[in-house]
Biopython code that builds the backbone (N, CA, C, O; Angstrom):
import numpy as np
from Bio.PDB.StructureBuilder import StructureBuilder

atoms = [
    (1, "MET", "N", (32.184, 86.325, 6.787)),
    (1, "MET", "CA", (31.416, 85.288, 6.422)),
    (1, "MET", "C", (29.988, 85.272, 5.943)),
    (1, "MET", "O", (29.109, 85.671, 6.706)),
    (2, "LYS", "N", (29.674, 84.812, 4.658)),
    (2, "LYS", "CA", (27.937, 85.175, 4.445)),
    (2, "LYS", "C", (27.611, 83.435, 4.095)),
    (2, "LYS", "O", (28.285, 82.469, 3.737)),
    (3, "ALA", "N", (26.257, 83.689, 4.415)),
    (3, "ALA", "CA", (25.484, 82.419, 3.879)),
    (3, "ALA", "C", (24.058, 82.771, 3.333)),
    (3, "ALA", "O", (23.555, 83.865, 3.588)),
    (4, "LEU", "N", (23.400, 81.801, 2.560)),
    (4, "LEU", "CA", (22.192, 81.800, 2.036)),
    (4, "LEU", "C", (21.177, 80.900, 2.952)),
    (4, "LEU", "O", (21.302, 79.708, 3.229)),
    (5, "VAL", "N", (20.337, 81.629, 3.270)),
    (5, "VAL", "CA", (19.325, 80.552, 4.074)),
    (5, "VAL", "C", (17.857, 80.652, 3.164)),
    (5, "VAL", "O", (17.410, 81.636, 2.575)),
    (6, "THR", "N", (17.373, 79.492, 3.254)),
    (6, "THR", "CA", (16.092, 79.390, 2.017)),
    (6, "THR", "C", (15.042, 78.530, 3.330)),
    (6, "THR", "O", (15.333, 77.666, 4.157)),
    (7, "VAL", "N", (13.776, 79.241, 3.022)),
    (7, "VAL", "CA", (13.160, 78.594, 3.850)),
    (7, "VAL", "C", (11.690, 78.556, 3.138)),
    (7, "VAL", "O", (11.192, 79.573, 2.655)),
    (8, "ILE", "N", (10.950, 77.095, 3.120)),
    (8, "ILE", "CA", (9.943, 76.888, 1.950)),
    (8, "ILE", "C", (8.836, 75.885, 2.931)),
    (8, "ILE", "O", (9.152, 75.020, 3.748)),
    (9, "GLY", "N", (7.803, 76.226, 2.629)),
    (9, "GLY", "CA", (6.877, 75.397, 3.173)),
    (9, "GLY", "C", (5.499, 76.040, 3.384)),
    (9, "GLY", "O", (5.475, 77.237, 3.097)),
    (10, "ARG", "N", (4.430, 75.551, 3.791)),
    (10, "ARG", "CA", (2.975, 76.100, 3.850)),
    (10, "ARG", "C", (3.202, 77.308, 4.539)),
    (10, "ARG", "O", (4.028, 77.519, 5.427)),
    (11, "ASP", "N", (2.344, 78.116, 4.014)),
    (11, "ASP", "CA", (2.305, 79.752, 4.565)),
    (11, "ASP", "C", (1.457, 79.580, 5.836)),
    (11, "ASP", "O", (0.393, 78.965, 5.906)),
    (12, "LYS", "N", (2.058, 80.184, 6.768)),
    (12, "LYS", "CA", (1.272, 80.618, 8.175)),
    (12, "LYS", "C", (1.630, 81.625, 8.918)),
    (12, "LYS", "O", (2.772, 81.989, 8.636)),
    (13, "VAL", "N", (1.082, 82.301, 9.847)),
    (13, "VAL", "CA", (1.346, 83.415, 10.660)),
    (13, "VAL", "C", (2.772, 83.010, 11.395)),
    (13, "VAL", "O", (2.883, 81.838, 11.756)),
    (14, "GLY", "N", (3.855, 83.910, 11.630)),
    (14, "GLY", "CA", (4.839, 83.866, 12.391)),
    (14, "GLY", "C", (6.138, 83.079, 11.731)),
    (14, "GLY", "O", (7.070, 82.749, 12.463)),
    (15, "ILE", "N", (6.154, 82.821, 10.443)),
    (15, "ILE", "CA", (7.595, 82.289, 9.914)),
    (15, "ILE", "C", (8.664, 83.211, 10.008)),
    (15, "ILE", "O", (9.698, 83.036, 10.654)),
    (16, "ILE", "N", (8.275, 84.496, 9.130)),
    (16, "ILE", "CA", (9.131, 85.520, 9.030)),
    (16, "ILE", "C", (9.868, 85.811, 10.619)),
    (16, "ILE", "O", (11.075, 85.790, 10.861)),
    (17, "ALA", "N", (8.724, 86.088, 11.603)),
    (17, "ALA", "CA", (9.227, 86.529, 12.836)),
    (17, "ALA", "C", (10.044, 85.576, 13.585)),
    (17, "ALA", "O", (10.926, 85.998, 14.334)),
    (18, "GLY", "N", (9.797, 84.183, 13.430)),
    (18, "GLY", "CA", (10.438, 83.055, 14.178)),
    (18, "GLY", "C", (12.001, 82.961, 13.702)),
    (18, "GLY", "O", (13.027, 82.867, 14.375)),
    (19, "VAL", "N", (11.822, 83.015, 12.464)),
    (19, "VAL", "CA", (13.373, 82.619, 11.753)),
    (19, "VAL", "C", (14.323, 83.811, 11.935)),
    (19, "VAL", "O", (15.530, 83.711, 12.156)),
    (20, "CYS", "N", (13.739, 84.768, 11.834)),
    (20, "CYS", "CA", (14.416, 85.978, 12.261)),
    (20, "CYS", "C", (14.775, 86.161, 13.628)),
    (20, "CYS", "O", (15.861, 86.708, 13.825)),
    (21, "ALA", "N", (14.133, 85.840, 14.560)),
    (21, "ALA", "CA", (14.162, 85.791, 15.760)),
    (21, "ALA", "C", (15.232, 84.730, 16.024)),
    (21, "ALA", "O", (16.220, 85.179, 16.605)),
    (22, "ARG", "N", (15.258, 83.683, 15.789)),
    (22, "ARG", "CA", (16.472, 82.561, 15.641)),
    (22, "ARG", "C", (17.650, 82.940, 15.285)),
    (22, "ARG", "O", (18.644, 82.596, 15.924)),
    (23, "LEU", "N", (17.715, 83.740, 14.162)),
    (23, "LEU", "CA", (18.833, 84.235, 13.791)),
    (23, "LEU", "C", (19.559, 85.206, 14.589)),
    (23, "LEU", "O", (20.777, 85.193, 14.767)),
    (24, "ALA", "N", (18.638, 86.152, 15.115)),
    (24, "ALA", "CA", (19.082, 87.223, 15.886)),
    (24, "ALA", "C", (19.657, 86.366, 17.438)),
    (24, "ALA", "O", (20.688, 86.753, 17.987)),
    (25, "GLU", "N", (18.975, 85.390, 17.907)),
    (25, "GLU", "CA", (19.785, 84.786, 18.871)),
    (25, "GLU", "C", (21.085, 84.293, 18.999)),
    (25, "GLU", "O", (21.759, 84.164, 20.021)),
    (26, "SER", "N", (21.416, 83.975, 17.577)),
    (26, "SER", "CA", (22.702, 83.659, 17.193)),
    (26, "SER", "C", (23.809, 84.772, 16.821)),
    (26, "SER", "O", (24.960, 84.589, 16.425)),
    (27, "ASN", "N", (23.095, 86.026, 17.075)),
    (27, "ASN", "CA", (24.047, 87.447, 16.570)),
    (27, "ASN", "C", (24.363, 87.231, 14.923)),
    (27, "ASN", "O", (25.432, 87.552, 14.404)),
    (28, "ILE", "N", (23.286, 86.657, 14.242)),
    (28, "ILE", "CA", (23.528, 86.835, 12.678)),
    (28, "ILE", "C", (22.738, 87.841, 12.057)),
    (28, "ILE", "O", (21.508, 87.846, 12.099)),
    (29, "ASN", "N", (23.403, 88.653, 11.508)),
    (29, "ASN", "CA", (22.817, 89.690, 11.059)),
    (29, "ASN", "C", (21.935, 89.532, 9.641)),
    (29, "ASN", "O", (22.550, 88.771, 8.894)),
    (30, "ILE", "N", (20.927, 89.916, 9.149)),
    (30, "ILE", "CA", (20.078, 89.572, 7.889)),
    (30, "ILE", "C", (20.579, 90.745, 6.893)),
    (30, "ILE", "O", (20.308, 91.917, 7.151)),
    (31, "LEU", "N", (21.350, 90.370, 5.698)),
    (31, "LEU", "CA", (21.928, 91.382, 5.126)),
    (31, "LEU", "C", (20.810, 91.977, 3.923)),
    (31, "LEU", "O", (20.778, 93.154, 3.562)),
    (32, "ASP", "N", (19.844, 90.801, 3.357)),
    (32, "ASP", "CA", (19.010, 90.820, 2.728)),
    (32, "ASP", "C", (17.672, 89.790, 2.500)),
    (32, "ASP", "O", (17.777, 88.590, 2.756)),
    (33, "ILE", "N", (16.952, 90.126, 2.212)),
    (33, "ILE", "CA", (15.916, 89.253, 2.362)),
    (33, "ILE", "C", (14.680, 89.304, 1.398)),
    (33, "ILE", "O", (14.130, 90.405, 1.367)),
    (34, "THR", "N", (14.168, 88.379, 0.647)),
    (34, "THR", "CA", (12.929, 88.435, -0.172)),
    (34, "THR", "C", (12.288, 87.222, 0.214)),
    (34, "THR", "O", (12.847, 86.183, 0.564)),
    (35, "GLN", "N", (10.775, 87.496, 0.097)),
    (35, "GLN", "CA", (9.887, 86.320, 0.696)),
    (35, "GLN", "C", (8.436, 86.851, -0.415)),
    (35, "GLN", "O", (7.979, 87.944, -0.749)),
    (36, "THR", "N", (8.101, 85.465, -0.700)),
    (36, "THR", "CA", (6.641, 85.461, -1.393)),
    (36, "THR", "C", (5.931, 84.219, -0.766)),
    (36, "THR", "O", (6.249, 83.301, -0.010)),
    (37, "VAL", "N", (4.802, 84.634, -1.452)),
    (37, "VAL", "CA", (3.694, 83.180, -1.242)),
    (37, "VAL", "C", (3.105, 82.725, -2.324)),
    (37, "VAL", "O", (2.324, 83.570, -2.762)),
    (38, "LEU", "N", (3.137, 81.722, -2.974)),
    (38, "LEU", "CA", (3.042, 81.074, -4.106)),
    (38, "LEU", "C", (1.653, 80.075, -3.880)),
    (38, "LEU", "O", (1.964, 79.016, -3.334)),
    (39, "GLN", "N", (0.416, 80.180, -4.140)),
    (39, "GLN", "CA", (-0.336, 79.475, -4.006)),
    (39, "GLN", "C", (-0.622, 78.709, -2.890)),
    (39, "GLN", "O", (-1.219, 77.633, -2.900)),
    (40, "GLY", "N", (-0.044, 79.472, -1.630)),
    (40, "GLY", "CA", (-0.437, 78.935, -0.418)),
    (40, "GLY", "C", (1.142, 78.289, 0.490)),
    (40, "GLY", "O", (1.251, 77.882, 1.646)),
    (41, "TYR", "N", (2.145, 78.422, -0.567)),
    (41, "TYR", "CA", (3.445, 78.251, -0.228)),
    (41, "TYR", "C", (4.203, 79.253, -0.148)),
    (41, "TYR", "O", (4.347, 80.035, -1.088)),
    (42, "PHE", "N", (4.835, 79.380, 1.062)),
    (42, "PHE", "CA", (5.717, 80.386, 1.557)),
    (42, "PHE", "C", (7.241, 80.069, 1.068)),
    (42, "PHE", "O", (7.747, 78.956, 1.208)),
    (43, "THR", "N", (7.836, 81.052, 0.546)),
    (43, "THR", "CA", (9.256, 80.779, 0.008)),
    (43, "THR", "C", (9.841, 82.048, 0.611)),
    (43, "THR", "O", (9.172, 83.078, 0.696)),
    (44, "MET", "N", (11.239, 81.947, 1.073)),
    (44, "MET", "CA", (11.944, 83.191, 1.531)),
    (44, "MET", "C", (13.555, 82.540, 1.275)),
    (44, "MET", "O", (13.925, 81.369, 1.363)),
    (45, "MET", "N", (14.261, 83.656, 0.961)),
    (45, "MET", "CA", (15.755, 83.797, 0.579)),
    (45, "MET", "C", (16.253, 84.845, 1.321)),
    (45, "MET", "O", (15.745, 85.954, 1.152)),
    (46, "MET", "N", (17.272, 84.686, 2.219)),
    (46, "MET", "CA", (17.945, 85.630, 2.825)),
    (46, "MET", "C", (19.433, 85.569, 2.694)),
    (46, "MET", "O", (19.938, 84.450, 2.773)),
    (47, "ILE", "N", (20.206, 86.594, 2.506)),
    (47, "ILE", "CA", (21.639, 86.611, 2.627)),
    (47, "ILE", "C", (21.820, 87.406, 3.894)),
    (47, "ILE", "O", (21.460, 88.553, 4.162)),
    (48, "VAL", "N", (22.678, 86.220, 4.836)),
    (48, "VAL", "CA", (23.135, 86.568, 6.167)),
    (48, "VAL", "C", (24.819, 86.526, 6.261)),
    (48, "VAL", "O", (25.661, 85.938, 5.582)),
    (49, "ASP", "N", (24.920, 87.527, 7.552)),
    (49, "ASP", "CA", (26.437, 87.865, 7.846)),
    (49, "ASP", "C", (26.758, 86.945, 9.160)),
    (49, "ASP", "O", (26.388, 87.118, 10.322)),
    (50, "LEU", "N", (27.549, 85.936, 8.610)),
    (50, "LEU", "CA", (27.872, 84.977, 9.848)),
    (50, "LEU", "C", (28.952, 85.312, 10.848)),
    (50, "LEU", "O", (29.163, 84.734, 11.914)),
    (51, "SER", "N", (29.679, 86.459, 10.274)),
    (51, "SER", "CA", (31.039, 86.949, 10.848)),
    (51, "SER", "C", (30.852, 86.993, 12.385)),
    (51, "SER", "O", (31.810, 86.590, 13.046)),
    (52, "ALA", "N", (30.079, 87.296, 12.849)),
    (52, "ALA", "CA", (29.580, 87.765, 14.488)),
    (52, "ALA", "C", (28.927, 86.932, 15.173)),
    (52, "ALA", "O", (28.651, 87.209, 16.340)),
    (53, "ALA", "N", (28.506, 85.644, 14.564)),
    (53, "ALA", "CA", (27.830, 84.440, 14.952)),
    (53, "ALA", "C", (28.240, 83.681, 16.723)),
    (53, "ALA", "O", (29.399, 83.532, 17.114)),
    (54, "THR", "N", (27.665, 83.505, 17.106)),
    (54, "THR", "CA", (28.003, 82.970, 18.478)),
    (54, "THR", "C", (28.130, 81.305, 18.631)),
    (54, "THR", "O", (28.534, 80.611, 19.563)),
    (55, "LEU", "N", (27.668, 81.013, 17.461)),
    (55, "LEU", "CA", (27.615, 79.372, 17.404)),
    (55, "LEU", "C", (28.442, 78.969, 15.923)),
    (55, "LEU", "O", (28.436, 79.672, 14.912)),
    (56, "PRO", "N", (29.069, 77.793, 16.070)),
    (56, "PRO", "CA", (29.791, 77.289, 14.921)),
    (56, "PRO", "C", (28.584, 77.096, 14.002)),
    (56, "PRO", "O", (27.412, 76.941, 14.343)),
    (57, "PHE", "N", (29.143, 77.141, 12.667)),
    (57, "PHE", "CA", (28.100, 76.781, 11.608)),
    (57, "PHE", "C", (27.378, 75.587, 11.630)),
    (57, "PHE", "O", (26.202, 75.650, 11.272)),
    (58, "ASP", "N", (27.802, 74.603, 11.946)),
    (58, "ASP", "CA", (27.007, 73.229, 12.052)),
    (58, "ASP", "C", (25.963, 73.316, 12.969)),
    (58, "ASP", "O", (24.891, 72.805, 12.647)),
    (59, "GLU", "N", (26.075, 73.883, 14.086)),
    (59, "GLU", "CA", (25.404, 74.219, 15.241)),
    (59, "GLU", "C", (24.207, 75.136, 14.525)),
    (59, "GLU", "O", (23.058, 74.701, 14.455)),
    (60, "ILE", "N", (24.521, 76.233, 14.084)),
    (60, "ILE", "CA", (23.414, 76.897, 13.408)),
    (60, "ILE", "C", (22.588, 76.318, 12.335)),
    (60, "ILE", "O", (21.444, 76.749, 12.188)),
    (61, "ARG", "N", (23.120, 75.228, 11.439)),
    (61, "ARG", "CA", (22.298, 74.702, 10.542)),
    (61, "ARG", "C", (21.681, 73.667, 11.226)),
    (61, "ARG", "O", (20.587, 73.441, 10.710)),
    (62, "GLY", "N", (21.948, 72.843, 12.295)),
    (62, "GLY", "CA", (21.203, 71.879, 13.326)),
    (62, "GLY", "C", (20.154, 72.731, 13.781)),
    (62, "GLY", "O", (18.955, 72.518, 13.599)),
    (63, "SER", "N", (20.575, 73.553, 14.287)),
    (63, "SER", "CA", (19.413, 74.655, 15.007)),
    (63, "SER", "C", (18.243, 75.010, 14.274)),
    (63, "SER", "O", (17.090, 74.813, 14.661)),
    (64, "LEU", "N", (18.703, 75.723, 12.834)),
    (64, "LEU", "CA", (17.517, 75.902, 11.950)),
    (64, "LEU", "C", (16.869, 74.994, 11.395)),
    (64, "LEU", "O", (15.836, 75.300, 10.800)),
    (65, "ASP", "N", (17.247, 73.818, 11.437)),
    (65, "ASP", "CA", (16.507, 72.464, 10.579)),
    (65, "ASP", "C", (15.722, 72.101, 11.620)),
    (65, "ASP", "O", (14.549, 71.902, 11.302)),
    (66, "ALA", "N", (16.107, 71.887, 13.245)),
    (66, "ALA", "CA", (15.125, 71.756, 13.921)),
    (66, "ALA", "C", (13.916, 72.829, 14.390)),
    (66, "ALA", "O", (12.862, 72.525, 14.949)),
    (67, "TYR", "N", (14.241, 73.787, 14.113)),
    (67, "TYR", "CA", (13.267, 74.985, 14.365)),
    (67, "TYR", "C", (12.349, 74.946, 13.191)),
    (67, "TYR", "O", (11.214, 75.402, 13.332)),
    (68, "GLY", "N", (12.818, 74.322, 11.762)),
    (68, "GLY", "CA", (11.718, 74.476, 10.791)),
    (68, "GLY", "C", (11.013, 73.376, 10.884)),
    (68, "GLY", "O", (9.939, 73.358, 10.283)),
    (69, "GLU", "N", (11.388, 72.306, 11.574)),
    (69, "GLU", "CA", (10.454, 71.016, 11.700)),
    (69, "GLU", "C", (9.386, 71.625, 12.740)),
    (69, "GLU", "O", (8.236, 71.201, 12.627)),
    (70, "THR", "N", (9.614, 72.448, 13.606)),
    (70, "THR", "CA", (8.506, 72.376, 14.512)),
    (70, "THR", "C", (7.574, 73.479, 14.198)),
    (70, "THR", "O", (6.567, 73.612, 14.894)),
    (71, "LEU", "N", (7.880, 74.508, 12.942)),
    (71, "LEU", "CA", (7.225, 75.423, 11.945)),
    (71, "LEU", "C", (6.366, 74.595, 10.946)),
    (71, "LEU", "O", (5.229, 74.978, 10.668)),
    (72, "GLY", "N", (6.919, 73.406, 10.375)),
    (72, "GLY", "CA", (6.345, 72.860, 9.430)),
    (72, "GLY", "C", (6.790, 73.078, 7.992)),
    (72, "GLY", "O", (6.123, 72.709, 7.026)),
    (73, "VAL", "N", (8.231, 73.846, 7.896)),
    (73, "VAL", "CA", (8.983, 74.457, 6.839)),
    (73, "VAL", "C", (10.218, 73.748, 7.014)),
    (73, "VAL", "O", (10.668, 73.231, 8.037)),
    (74, "SER", "N", (10.761, 73.815, 5.696)),
    (74, "SER", "CA", (12.291, 73.358, 5.442)),
    (74, "SER", "C", (12.993, 74.953, 5.609)),
    (74, "SER", "O", (12.618, 75.997, 5.076)),
    (75, "ILE", "N", (14.174, 74.715, 6.573)),
    (75, "ILE", "CA", (15.116, 75.644, 6.388)),
    (75, "ILE", "C", (16.654, 75.280, 5.987)),
    (75, "ILE", "O", (17.275, 74.369, 6.534)),
    (76, "ARG", "N", (16.907, 75.674, 5.500)),
    (76, "ARG", "CA", (18.800, 75.475, 4.995)),
    (76, "ARG", "C", (19.455, 76.569, 4.951)),
    (76, "ARG", "O", (18.870, 77.610, 4.654)),
    (77, "ILE", "N", (20.571, 76.553, 5.190)),
    (77, "ILE", "CA", (21.516, 77.558, 5.227)),
    (77, "ILE", "C", (22.739, 76.974, 4.774)),
    (77, "ILE", "O", (23.139, 75.939, 5.307)),
    (78, "GLN", "N", (23.458, 77.591, 3.733)),
    (78, "GLN", "CA", (24.557, 77.321, 2.925)),
    (78, "GLN", "C", (25.592, 78.411, 2.653)),
    (78, "GLN", "O", (25.201, 79.481, 2.186)),
    (79, "ARG", "N", (26.793, 78.227, 2.896)),
    (79, "ARG", "CA", (27.536, 79.409, 3.034)),
    (79, "ARG", "C", (27.695, 79.763, 1.412)),
    (79, "ARG", "O", (27.691, 78.915, 0.519)),
    (80, "THR", "N", (27.819, 81.028, 1.249)),
    (80, "THR", "CA", (27.937, 81.624, -0.209)),
    (80, "THR", "C", (29.366, 81.491, -0.662)),
    (80, "THR", "O", (29.484, 81.715, -1.866)),
    (81, "ASP", "N", (30.458, 81.198, -0.053)),
    (81, "ASP", "CA", (31.543, 80.849, -0.453)),
    (81, "ASP", "C", (31.511, 79.481, -1.741)),
    (81, "ASP", "O", (32.163, 79.392, -2.782)),
    (82, "THR", "N", (30.693, 78.735, -1.270)),
    (82, "THR", "CA", (30.507, 77.289, -2.090)),
    (82, "THR", "C", (30.098, 77.983, -3.600)),
    (82, "THR", "O", (30.734, 77.935, -4.653)),
    (83, "PHE", "N", (28.819, 78.633, -3.306)),
    (83, "PHE", "CA", (28.381, 79.316, -4.533)),
    (83, "PHE", "C", (29.406, 79.758, -5.529)),
    (83, "PHE", "O", (29.524, 79.287, -6.661)),
    (84, "ASP", "N", (30.298, 80.915, -4.888)),
    (84, "ASP", "CA", (31.220, 81.588, -5.539)),
    (84, "ASP", "C", (32.146, 80.965, -6.143)),
    (84, "ASP", "O", (32.454, 81.219, -7.307)),
    (85, "ALA", "N", (32.787, 79.941, -5.325)),
    (85, "ALA", "CA", (33.877, 78.681, -6.045)),
    (85, "ALA", "C", (33.388, 78.577, -7.432)),
    (85, "ALA", "O", (33.979, 78.940, -8.449)),
    (86, "MET", "N", (31.915, 77.883, -7.302)),
    (86, "MET", "CA", (31.459, 77.206, -8.380)),
    (86, "MET", "C", (31.541, 78.078, -9.737)),
    (86, "MET", "O", (31.523, 77.575, -10.861)),
    (87, "HIS", "N", (31.644, 79.630, -9.433)),
    (87, "HIS", "CA", (31.311, 80.576, -10.633)),
    (87, "HIS", "C", (32.741, 81.034, -10.980)),
    (87, "HIS", "O", (32.839, 81.948, -11.799)),
    (88, "GLN", "N", (33.854, 80.508, -10.455)),
    (88, "GLN", "CA", (35.050, 81.172, -10.444)),
    (88, "GLN", "C", (35.843, 80.272, -11.671)),
    (88, "GLN", "O", (35.657, 79.060, -11.782)),
    (89, "ILE", "N", (36.658, 80.965, -12.480)),
    (89, "ILE", "CA", (37.475, 80.120, -13.396)),
    (89, "ILE", "C", (38.962, 80.168, -12.998)),
    (89, "ILE", "O", (39.794, 79.530, -13.642)),
]
sb = StructureBuilder()
sb.init_structure("model")
sb.init_model(0)
sb.init_chain("A")
sb.init_seg("    ")
for serial, (resi, resn, name, xyz) in enumerate(atoms, 1):
    if name == "N":
        sb.init_residue(resn, " ", resi, " ")
    sb.init_atom(name, np.array(xyz, "f"), 0.0, 1.0, " ", f" {name:<3s}", serial, name[0])
structure = sb.get_structure()
């Protein structure tokens, strides 16, 4: 199972390292990542592999949401199957 992780907020040191470490703690592998800073705002999107995750999806979502609050950014995770289903006929 794959998911899309988005991170948005004011840029500061340690966002990428912190989010990646949090994912690694739950045995979530990052498959693809892109990030940029737009006029002082940090944005990042990741495709991650949840197949070996050690926590249920809802706990991962809650953990990332809470961690985002400590960083002052918004972290969201969504299953990619939702997007895939929207584009199937």
